[in-house]
N, C-alpha and C positions, 0 to 999 in steps of 0.2 A: 422511470423506469420503463423503457420500452415492452411492451406484450409479446408476449412468445410470437402473436399471429404476426407481428410488423417485422420481425428479423427474418433475414434471409442467410440462410448457412450453405453451402457448396457450392456460392455462384462464383467464388475465385477461383483462376486457372492454376493447375498446380504448379506449372513454373514461379506465377505469382508468389504464391501459397509459401513455397518452398523457400524461396529468398527473402521473405517477410521472416519465417522461422529462424530460418539461421541466423540472420541481422538480430532477432530478438532473444535470439541463445548465446552469439556472444557478446551483446549487452549486459546479459544477465551474468554471465563469467568475468567481464571485465569490472564490472559492481564489486563482484565477490574477491576479487585481486587487489581492489584498492578499498578495500574498508579500513575506516578510520577508527579511535580510540572511542570516538564519538556517535560512530553508525547505530550501536543500539539505542540509542537515544531519542524522545520525542515518540516513541509510540505507547505511552500510556493511552487508555483506551477514552479515556477524558477528551485528550486531544480529539479524538476521533468522530467523538459523540457530539463536542465541540461545533466541528466543522458541518457534520450531517444537519445539525439541529441549525446552523449560518445558511447554509444551502436551502434548506426548506423553507425557512423564512424568506428566501430571498428568491423561492420558486427555480429552484436549478436543480437539472436532471441530477440523477444519483453518478452517473459516472464525472462529472464535474468535481463532485466530492472526494472521489478517488484520487484523480488528477491533483487539486489542491491540497489533499495530505502529503503526497509525494514532491510536492513543490516545495512543502512548509519544511517537511522533513531536510531536504537536501540543503536549502536556504539556513535553516537553524546551524546544522553541523557546520556550515562554513562561516556564518555569521559569530558564533558562540566561537569558535578556534579562532576565529580573527581577533577580536575582541579580549581573548585571554593570553595572546602569544605576541601581541605589540607591545614594545614599549620597554622599561627594565625587569630587568630578570630579580632583582634584589626582594627580598621576603616582604619588607611593609610595603614596599611598592605594587607588588605584585597582590597583595590580598585587599590594598584601597583599589586596585583596579578592577578585580571580579569584584570586588563588593558594585560598584561603581556600574559596570557592566550587566549583573543581573538585575541593578534597580531601572535599566536603563531598557532591558528586554521585559520584564514587569511592565513598566509602563507604557511601552510600545507594542505590547503582543498581540492583543487584538487588531490592531492596526494590520501589524505585520501578517496578520493569517487572512484578513480582509483580501490584505494586498494578492495573497498565494489566490485566492478563492476569485477576485477578479481575472487575472491570471489564468485560470483556469475555465472560467466561461468564455473567454475573450478566444483560446484556441476550441471550444464545441463548437460542433456543426450543428447541433441540435437546443443548445438551450441559449438564451436573451444574456446579451455582455451586460454584468454591471458596470455600469458607466457611472462616472464620480458624482453625480449629482445624486444619483441612488444611494452610491456607498457613503456619503455625507447622511442623508438621510438616515440610513440604515443605523450609524455608529449614534447619530444623535436619539434614537427610537431607543437604545439601550444605553443612553446616559454619557455617551463618550463624544465629549465638544472637539472633535478634528476638523479642522478647515482642508477646502479642497487642494489649497497647496499640500499640507502634510499627506493626504492621500498620493497625490502625485510625487512626491519624496519618497513615500515609504514604497511605492511600486518601483519607483527607479531604482530605489537601494535593493530591493529582490530580484529584480532583474539582472544588477551589476555582480550581486554575490553570487547568481548563478551562472551568470557570464553570459548571458544572454539564450543559454541554453535550454528551452523549454519543453522538450518533447522525451521526459521522461516515461517508459513504460512504465503503466502503475498496474496494480495485481489483475486489475478486470480486464486489462490488457492480454495480459498472460493467459487467462481463463479463457478467453472469447475467440484467440487466437489458436490454443489446445483444442477445444473444441470443434475449429476449423477443420484443424488436420484430421481430428477422430471422425468428423464425419465425412471426410472424402476417404480415409482408411477403411472406417466400417459405416458401410449403407445405412445398415439399419441400426445405428444408435441413432437415439431421439434427441439429436443435438439442442435443437428449440426448447422441446421440454426441460431438457438438462440447462439449459441456459437459465432461464427463470430461478429454478432450484438452486443453482450455483450462485447468484447474484446473493439470494439470501444466506447461504453456507458463508459466502466471502466476508456478508458485513456482520455474520456472529463471528467468524475468524477475526475479524478485525477489532472486534468489542472486546475481544477475549484473548487477543495476542498473549499476555505475559501467561496467564494460566495453560493455554495450549503448549506452547513452547516450555514452558517449566514443568507439564506433563511429558512431554514428547522428549527432553531431557533426562526425565528419570527413566522413561521405558528405555533410551538410548544407553545409558549408563549402568541400567541397571541397581540403581542406587535411588533412595529416596531424599539423599543430601548431599547432592553432588558437589565436590570440591570447587575450589575457584578456579582451578587451571582446566577442569573439566566444561566450566562455564565459558571460558574463555575463548577454547576450542571448538566451543559449539554455536559460537555468534553469526560464524557465516551461513548455518543453518538455518539461522532465523530472517537470514537478510535474503535469503535463496528463492525469488519469484516464481522459478521454475517449479519448484519444490511445491509450493503453495498453490501453483496452479493445478496439478495433478493431485494433490491431496484434497483439494476442494472440489475437482472433478469426481472423484473416486466416492467421496462421501454423499455428491450430491446424486451420484448414479445407483448408491445405496439406499436412498433414502427415496427414488424414483422407482426402485424394484426392478431395476434394467433386468434384463433376462439371465444374461448370463455376467455377473459381475465379475469376474475374476478375469474373462475377457476384455474389460473392459480395463480393467487394470493391468492385463499383460501389453495392451495396445499401446496404455498412455508410457509405460515400461520403455518399449518398443522405440516409441517418437522421440523420447525425450533422453533414455542413457538411464533415468533412475531405475534404481532397482524394486521391483514388486513389494520386498520388505518395506523399504522405506516411504513408498505410497500408502501400503497398508499400513503400518504404523500411525501415519498423520492420520489417515481415513478414522480408524479406529480411536483415536484420541479425540478427533473433533467430533464423532458420532457418542462416545462418552459425555463430552461434556455439554452435548446437546440435549442431553438425555439425562443431566444433572447428576452422573455416575462418574467422575471423574479417577475414582478408588478403584474402579473396575476395570482400568486399562490394564 
């Protein structure tokens, strides 16, 4: 992870930043409009931990892990949907197809994860690329005997599954762009120090994804046992990267003891159109989990 001293905020022109933010916001809205029934899947914290450990072992930068997670989730949703919807609709055949599909996924899962990490490394300007020989050595070091051909086929399968669209914004992108906008709008905001804190908060939120959104759902519905219908309606909230970004920054600003915390929250609301109530709720839930007191939310 880059140190606060090596980061340079407030360097982008207002025009470019405005265009970039509008594009990011539209992509977030498009994603929320096109959610599939599998969209909430593949968000188990063990998956994030697995990719973090893989990136650490391969000596890759922190942002590569976030990009790899996003690529993997997008690919797996499409891949599983494809495997389960092709072929006969007869119950017996569908059941056999489902068993075969999940066996195949289980056998090749580590390879598919590594393919996403490889692709993310190739798109990073800071990290070294995980080339094929290094990928094979890593797999063998963890007891998996895949060949170079297997690695190439897996990477091509992921590329095809994603339709060669490898530039989805990841949660860290939203946090960094929002901090850049905040720095332009509020010259006194310590965005460099906030970035350092927010990276840690974002990692915590990613690892505590289910607990955090369960607590946020309980706050939203004012019920400790939300119904299945309430959970279904709440799903877009769990996929809203803009809400995640402002919530992480608000929590980071509170931890950093930024002078006028409410002013930061109001500015984030002004930038995104997300209500201060929603931002504060997200920040409170995050801080309660950080303190180990989720019951106080």
